[in-house]
C-alpha positions as CSV (number, residue, x, y, z in Angstrom):
1,X,128.3,116.9,98.3
2,X,131.3,117.6,100.4
3,X,131.8,114.2,101.9
4,X,133.2,111.5,99.9
5,X,131.5,108.8,101.8
6,X,127.9,107.9,101.7
7,X,126.0,105.3,103.9
8,X,122.5,104.2,102.7
9,X,120.2,102.9,105.4
10,X,117.8,101.0,103.4
11,X,120.1,100.2,100.5
12,X,118.2,97.7,98.7
13,X,115.2,100.0,97.8
14,X,115.0,100.7,94.0
15,X,115.1,104.5,94.6
16,X,118.1,104.3,96.8
17,X,119.7,102.0,94.3
18,X,119.9,104.7,91.7
19,X,121.7,107.0,94.1
20,X,124.0,104.5,95.0
21,X,125.0,104.0,91.5
22,X,125.0,107.8,90.8
23,X,127.6,108.3,93.5
24,X,129.7,105.4,92.6
25,X,130.0,106.9,89.1
26,X,131.1,110.1,90.6
27,X,133.8,108.3,92.7
28,X,132.3,108.2,96.1
29,X,132.7,105.4,98.6
30,X,129.4,103.9,99.0
31,X,128.0,101.4,101.6
32,X,124.8,100.6,103.4
33,X,122.4,98.2,105.3
34,X,119.5,96.3,104.1
35,X,117.3,93.7,105.8
36,X,117.6,90.9,103.5
37,X,119.7,90.2,100.3
38,X,117.8,90.4,96.9
39,X,118.9,90.3,93.3
40,X,119.2,94.0,93.4
41,X,121.4,94.1,96.3
42,X,123.6,91.5,94.8
43,X,124.0,93.5,91.6
44,X,124.7,96.7,93.9
45,X,127.6,94.6,95.8
46,X,129.0,93.6,92.4
47,X,129.3,97.1,91.2
48,X,131.1,98.3,94.5
49,X,128.5,99.0,97.2
50,X,129.5,97.3,100.6
51,X,126.0,96.2,101.9
52,X,125.7,94.5,105.2
53,X,122.3,92.8,106.3
54,X,122.9,92.9,110.0
55,X,121.5,96.0,111.8
56,X,123.9,96.2,114.5
57,X,126.3,98.9,114.9
58,X,129.3,96.5,114.8
59,X,128.1,95.3,111.2
60,X,128.8,99.1,109.9
61,X,132.0,99.0,107.7
62,X,134.8,100.2,109.8
63,X,135.9,103.3,107.8
64,X,132.3,104.4,108.1
65,X,132.3,104.3,111.9
66,X,133.5,107.0,114.0
67,X,133.7,109.3,111.2
68,X,130.8,111.8,111.4
69,X,132.7,114.6,109.7
70,X,133.4,112.4,106.5
71,X,130.2,110.6,106.0
72,X,126.8,111.3,104.9
73,X,124.2,109.0,106.1
74,X,121.0,108.7,103.7
75,X,118.0,106.7,105.0
76,X,114.6,105.7,103.9
77,X,111.3,106.4,105.8
78,X,110.6,102.9,105.9
79,X,113.2,102.1,108.7
80,X,111.9,102.8,112.0
81,X,113.6,105.8,114.1
82,X,114.7,103.1,116.6
83,X,117.0,101.3,114.0
84,X,120.2,100.6,115.8
85,X,122.4,102.0,113.2
86,X,120.3,105.1,112.6
87,X,120.4,105.9,116.3
88,X,124.0,105.3,116.4
89,X,124.7,107.8,113.5
90,X,122.4,110.4,115.0
91,X,123.9,110.0,118.7
92,X,127.4,110.6,117.2
93,X,126.4,113.8,115.2
94,X,126.7,112.4,111.5
95,X,124.7,114.3,109.0
96,X,121.5,111.8,108.5
97,X,119.3,113.0,105.8
98,X,116.3,111.4,103.8
99,X,116.8,110.2,100.2
100,X,114.6,113.1,99.2
101,X,117.0,115.6,100.6
102,X,119.8,114.2,98.3
103,X,117.6,114.3,95.2
104,X,116.8,117.9,96.2
105,X,120.3,118.8,96.3
106,X,120.6,117.3,92.7
107,X,117.8,119.3,91.5
108,X,119.2,122.5,93.0
109,X,122.3,121.9,90.9
110,X,120.5,120.8,87.6
111,X,117.4,121.5,85.6
112,X,115.2,119.0,87.3
113,X,112.1,117.5,85.5
114,X,110.2,116.3,88.4
115,X,107.1,113.9,88.1
116,X,104.6,113.6,91.0
117,X,101.0,112.2,91.4
118,X,99.2,109.3,93.0
119,X,99.8,107.3,89.9
120,X,101.3,107.4,86.6
121,X,104.5,109.0,87.7
122,X,106.8,106.2,87.3
123,X,105.9,105.4,83.6
124,X,105.7,109.0,82.9
125,X,109.1,110.0,84.3
126,X,110.8,106.9,82.8
127,X,109.2,107.8,79.3
128,X,110.6,111.4,79.7
129,X,113.9,110.1,80.7
130,X,114.0,107.9,77.8
131,X,113.1,110.9,75.4
132,X,115.6,113.0,76.9
133,X,118.3,110.4,76.6
134,X,117.4,109.8,73.0
135,X,117.9,113.4,72.2
136,X,121.1,114.9,72.0
137,X,121.1,116.7,75.4
138,X,120.8,113.5,77.4
139,X,120.1,113.5,81.2
140,X,120.4,112.0,84.7
141,X,117.3,110.2,85.6
142,X,116.4,108.7,89.0
143,X,113.5,106.5,88.6
144,X,111.0,104.6,90.8
145,X,111.2,101.5,88.5
146,X,113.7,99.4,86.6
147,X,113.3,100.8,83.1
148,X,113.5,97.8,80.8
149,X,115.2,99.6,78.0
150,X,118.3,100.1,80.4
151,X,117.8,97.3,83.0
152,X,118.2,100.0,85.6
153,X,116.4,102.6,87.4
154,X,119.3,105.1,86.4
155,X,120.4,107.0,83.6
156,X,123.7,108.7,83.7
157,X,125.1,111.5,81.6
158,X,128.3,113.2,82.3
159,X,127.6,116.4,80.3
160,X,123.9,116.9,80.6
161,X,122.3,119.8,82.7
162,X,119.1,118.0,83.0
163,X,117.8,115.5,85.8
164,X,114.6,113.5,85.6
165,X,113.3,112.8,89.1
166,X,110.2,110.7,90.4
167,X,108.8,113.1,93.0
168,X,107.3,110.9,95.8
169,X,104.6,112.4,97.9
170,X,104.8,109.8,100.5
171,X,106.0,111.4,103.8
172,X,106.1,115.0,102.0
173,X,109.4,113.8,100.3
174,X,108.9,115.8,97.3
175,X,109.0,119.0,99.3
176,X,112.8,118.8,99.2
177,X,112.9,119.2,95.6
178,X,113.5,122.3,93.4
179,X,112.0,121.5,90.1
180,X,112.6,123.3,86.9
181,X,109.5,121.6,85.2
182,X,107.0,119.8,87.4
183,X,104.4,117.4,86.1
184,X,101.5,116.2,88.3
185,X,99.6,113.3,87.0
186,X,96.9,112.8,89.4
187,X,95.9,113.8,93.0
188,X,93.6,111.0,94.1
189,X,93.8,110.7,97.8
190,X,96.4,108.2,99.0
191,X,98.8,107.8,101.9
192,X,96.0,108.8,104.4
193,X,98.1,107.3,107.2
194,X,100.4,109.9,106.5
195,X,98.2,112.9,105.6
196,X,94.8,112.0,107.4
197,X,92.7,113.8,105.1
198,X,92.1,114.6,101.2
199,X,92.4,118.3,102.0
200,X,95.9,117.7,103.6
201,X,96.9,115.6,100.7
202,X,96.0,118.2,98.2
203,X,97.8,120.8,100.3
204,X,101.0,119.0,100.1
205,X,100.8,119.1,96.2
206,X,100.0,122.7,96.3
207,X,103.1,123.4,98.3
208,X,105.1,121.4,95.7
209,X,103.9,123.6,93.0
210,X,105.3,126.5,95.0
211,X,108.8,125.1,94.8
212,X,109.2,125.4,91.1
213,X,112.0,127.9,89.9
214,X,111.0,131.2,88.3
215,X,111.4,130.8,84.5
216,X,110.2,126.9,85.1
217,X,106.9,125.4,84.1
218,X,104.0,123.4,85.7
219,X,102.0,120.8,83.8
220,X,98.9,119.6,85.4
221,X,96.6,117.0,84.4
222,X,93.1,118.3,83.6
223,X,90.4,118.3,86.2
224,X,92.5,117.9,89.3
225,X,91.0,119.2,92.5
226,X,94.5,120.8,93.3
227,X,94.7,124.5,93.3
228,X,98.3,125.2,92.4
229,X,100.6,127.9,94.0
230,X,103.4,128.6,91.7
231,X,105.6,131.6,92.1
232,X,105.7,134.4,89.7
233,X,107.5,133.6,86.6
234,X,106.5,130.0,86.4
235,X,104.2,129.0,83.4
236,X,101.2,126.8,83.9
237,X,99.9,124.3,81.3
238,X,97.3,121.5,81.2
239,X,97.3,118.2,79.7
240,X,95.3,115.0,79.2
241,X,94.4,112.6,76.4
242,X,91.7,114.6,74.7
243,X,92.0,118.4,76.0
244,X,94.3,120.7,77.5
245,X,97.2,122.7,76.4
246,X,99.0,119.5,75.4
247,X,96.8,116.6,74.2
248,X,96.4,113.9,71.8
249,X,94.7,113.8,68.3
250,X,94.0,111.6,65.6
251,X,94.2,108.6,67.6
252,X,94.4,105.4,65.8
253,X,94.2,101.7,67.2
254,X,94.6,98.4,65.6
255,X,96.8,95.4,65.2
256,X,98.1,95.8,68.5
257,X,99.2,99.3,68.2
258,X,98.2,102.8,69.1
259,X,99.3,105.7,67.0
260,X,98.5,109.6,67.8
261,X,99.5,112.9,67.0
262,X,101.0,115.1,69.8
263,X,99.5,118.5,70.0
264,X,100.9,121.5,72.1
265,X,100.5,125.2,72.1
266,X,103.3,125.8,69.7
267,X,104.1,122.4,68.3
268,X,102.7,119.3,66.8
269,X,104.5,115.9,66.3
270,X,102.6,113.6,64.2
271,X,102.5,109.6,64.3
272,X,103.6,108.9,67.9
273,X,103.5,105.1,68.1
274,X,103.3,103.7,71.5
275,X,106.0,101.2,72.4
276,X,103.7,99.9,75.3
277,X,100.3,100.3,73.3
278,X,97.8,100.5,76.3
279,X,95.3,103.2,76.6
280,X,96.6,104.9,79.6
281,X,100.0,105.5,77.9
282,X,98.6,107.8,75.4
283,X,98.3,110.5,78.2
284,X,101.4,109.3,79.9
285,X,103.2,110.2,76.7
286,X,101.5,113.5,76.3
287,X,102.8,114.4,79.7
288,X,106.4,113.3,79.0
289,X,106.3,115.0,75.6
290,X,105.1,118.1,77.1
291,X,107.8,118.3,79.9
292,X,110.6,117.5,77.3
293,X,109.3,120.1,74.8
294,X,109.2,122.7,77.4
295,X,113.0,122.2,77.9
296,X,113.5,123.6,74.3
297,X,115.7,120.5,73.9
298,X,113.5,117.9,72.1
299,X,113.8,116.9,68.7
300,X,110.6,115.8,67.3
301,X,112.2,113.0,65.2
302,X,114.2,111.7,68.3
303,X,111.1,112.0,70.5
304,X,108.9,109.9,68.1
305,X,111.8,107.3,67.9
306,X,112.0,107.3,71.7
307,X,108.3,106.8,72.3
308,X,108.3,104.0,69.8
309,X,111.3,102.2,71.3
310,X,110.1,102.6,75.0
311,X,109.5,99.2,76.6
312,X,108.4,100.6,80.1
313,X,109.3,100.0,83.6
314,X,109.3,96.6,84.9
315,X,106.0,95.8,86.8
316,X,104.2,98.4,84.8
317,X,101.8,96.6,82.5
318,X,104.6,94.0,81.8
319,X,103.8,91.1,79.6
320,X,105.1,87.7,81.0
321,X,103.3,85.7,78.3
322,X,101.7,86.6,75.0
323,X,100.2,84.1,72.6
324,X,97.9,84.5,69.6
325,X,96.6,81.1,68.7
326,X,94.9,80.6,70.9
327,X,95.0,84.1,72.6
328,X,96.3,84.0,76.1
329,X,98.2,86.4,78.0
330,X,99.9,87.0,81.5
331,X,100.3,90.6,82.3
332,X,101.8,92.0,85.7
333,X,101.0,95.4,86.8
334,X,102.2,97.5,90.1
335,X,98.7,98.9,90.4
336,X,98.1,99.4,94.3
337,X,95.6,102.2,94.3
338,X,91.9,101.7,93.3
339,X,92.1,104.1,90.4
340,X,95.3,102.4,89.0
341,X,93.7,99.1,89.4
342,X,90.6,100.1,87.4
343,X,92.7,101.7,84.8
344,X,94.8,98.4,84.4
345,X,91.8,96.3,84.2
346,X,90.1,98.5,81.7
347,X,93.2,98.6,79.6
348,X,93.7,94.8,79.5
349,X,89.8,94.6,78.4
350,X,90.3,97.0,75.7
351,X,93.3,95.1,74.5
352,X,91.5,91.8,74.7
353,X,87.7,92.3,74.1
354,X,85.6,89.4,74.6
355,X,88.3,87.4,76.4
356,X,87.9,86.1,79.8
357,X,90.0,88.2,82.4
358,X,91.1,86.7,85.6
359,X,92.8,89.3,88.0
360,X,94.9,88.2,91.0
361,X,95.4,91.1,93.3
362,X,97.4,91.5,96.4
363,X,96.3,94.6,98.6
364,X,99.1,96.6,99.8
365,X,99.1,98.4,103.2
366,X,96.5,97.7,106.1
367,X,95.7,101.5,106.1
368,X,95.1,101.6,102.3
369,X,92.9,98.7,102.4
370,X,90.9,100.0,105.2
371,X,90.6,103.3,103.5
372,X,89.5,102.2,99.8
373,X,88.1,98.8,100.4
374,X,84.8,99.8,98.4
375,X,86.8,101.3,95.5
376,X,89.2,98.3,95.2
377,X,86.0,96.2,95.2
378,X,84.3,98.2,92.5
379,X,87.5,98.0,90.3
380,X,87.8,94.1,90.9
381,X,84.3,93.7,89.9
382,X,85.1,94.6,86.5
383,X,87.1,91.3,86.1
384,X,85.5,88.1,85.1
385,X,87.1,86.0,87.8
386,X,88.9,87.6,90.9
387,X,91.6,85.8,93.0
388,X,92.2,87.9,96.1
389,X,95.4,87.6,98.1
390,X,96.0,88.5,101.8
391,X,97.2,92.0,102.6
392,X,101.1,92.7,102.0
393,X,101.8,94.8,105.1
394,X,105.0,96.4,103.9
395,X,106.1,99.0,106.7
396,X,102.7,98.6,108.6
397,X,101.5,96.4,111.6
398,X,98.0,94.8,111.3
399,X,95.0,97.0,112.1
400,X,92.1,95.4,114.0
401,X,89.3,94.2,111.6
402,X,91.3,94.9,108.5
403,X,92.0,91.9,106.3
404,X,91.3,91.3,102.4
405,X,87.9,90.0,103.2
406,X,86.5,93.7,103.7
407,X,87.3,94.1,99.9
408,X,86.1,90.4,99.1
409,X,82.8,90.8,100.7
410,X,81.9,93.7,98.3
411,X,83.1,92.3,94.9
412,X,80.2,91.6,92.9
413,X,81.8,89.3,90.5
414,X,80.4,85.9,90.9
415,X,83.5,83.9,90.4
416,X,85.6,85.2,93.2
417,X,88.0,83.5,95.6
418,X,90.3,84.5,98.7
419,X,93.5,82.8,99.2
420,X,96.9,82.9,100.9
421,X,99.7,83.9,98.6
422,X,101.3,80.5,99.1
423,X,98.3,79.0,97.3
424,X,98.4,81.3,94.3
425,X,100.3,79.1,91.8
426,X,98.2,76.2,92.5
427,X,95.0,78.2,92.5
428,X,96.0,79.4,88.9
429,X,97.0,75.9,87.8
430,X,93.6,74.6,88.4
431,X,92.0,77.3,86.4
432,X,91.8,77.6,82.5
433,X,92.6,81.3,82.1
434,X,92.7,83.3,79.1
435,X,94.1,86.4,80.2
436,X,95.7,86.8,83.7
437,X,96.5,90.1,85.3
438,X,98.5,90.0,88.5
439,X,98.5,93.4,90.4
440,X,99.8,95.0,93.6
441,X,102.8,96.6,94.9
442,X,103.8,93.7,97.3
443,X,105.5,90.4,96.2
444,X,102.9,89.0,94.2
445,X,105.4,89.1,91.2
446,X,107.7,86.6,92.8
447,X,105.1,84.0,91.7
448,X,105.0,84.8,88.2
449,X,108.2,82.6,86.8
450,X,106.4,79.7,88.4
451,X,103.0,80.8,86.9
452,X,104.3,81.2,83.4
453,X,106.0,77.7,83.8
454,X,102.6,76.3,84.8
455,X,100.9,78.1,81.8
456,X,103.5,76.5,79.3
457,X,103.1,73.1,80.9
458,X,99.4,73.2,80.6
459,X,99.3,73.5,76.9
């Protein structure tokens, strides 16, 4: 970067925060705007990011105003084009780029391990980052979730030539990247508000595969509809839990643990013990290990140690309560696509066979609810009890006729209720749950401290 001042419009986003911390570590002056203060923005301010919560031009710090030659502006697509500060920067000739463009510049200067997919990319990229960081070579990592091992979504190395990137398909952001190794975990249609059709969604992933550098590698989940288009000189591999070039064998489950052997075309790493022992993490670990192995830098013993010590990202199958006598648990998961939600529910049922499962789900986005209402209902119908919340709108305006009720009416579970989020803690308080799963990409997690308090007080 030839500019030593960077302004982040949307500074409180998890992905943006990683870049802010990265540039702070390199000595850049960093400032930005966000709509409301949060725990994360407070932490960033303490670390040296000058964040304002007023969208007016006057709120921009003085040394970032009237300085188009000295300031790079990075923005999130979640902000409207009419945002006053963005309009000001564009009208005065500032270089204004998306976060993805900055990540792209980082990948062009490093060996980028880029993880894309409808779901699974946050956990898989986080696991790969932890493996690389545990191995002697290290890495810089820019993750989509707060990794509990580091209490951060950023891992820094002053010497490593490797970067680990969560490649986001929303708004085609991942087209700005230049991967050395790319992993695609899933291509189930999503973000149809952007893409319109499944064909356009798959084409976007196909284009992403064409960006991999010659000499690099593509690792695809078995069975995807995607037809990749890697350039000449890119090696292509497949993976899954049970088959593919990279897969797991000799899977052993018991006493709250999952252990397996990692098998590759030219390697075997025995006795991989999952730090977060849920079924979906078997193939997440296979994908992460495959990418790290293909760098040629992975040490088997260090990799085994890393997977065993991996705590996972916050909000990815995160335990808030875990008791054995009697058995009770509260688990929170970011699942916001029907396939993710189904996988999460099935993982909980596998961990706690025979126990009553209560699922509290907050749909995310009107467009996603409209596009996948039957699939969400099918997934939720796997639960013994369902508590369905109102839609979390995020960046969207309401759509006519689209409410949580279009999911609710299709749920076949007899014990179901639909509520306002404000009534969640009281609703749970009046239920004698055994296993509670809270799910969704909105703000349902904000209620968890109070829910846990209720759970303990009710004993």
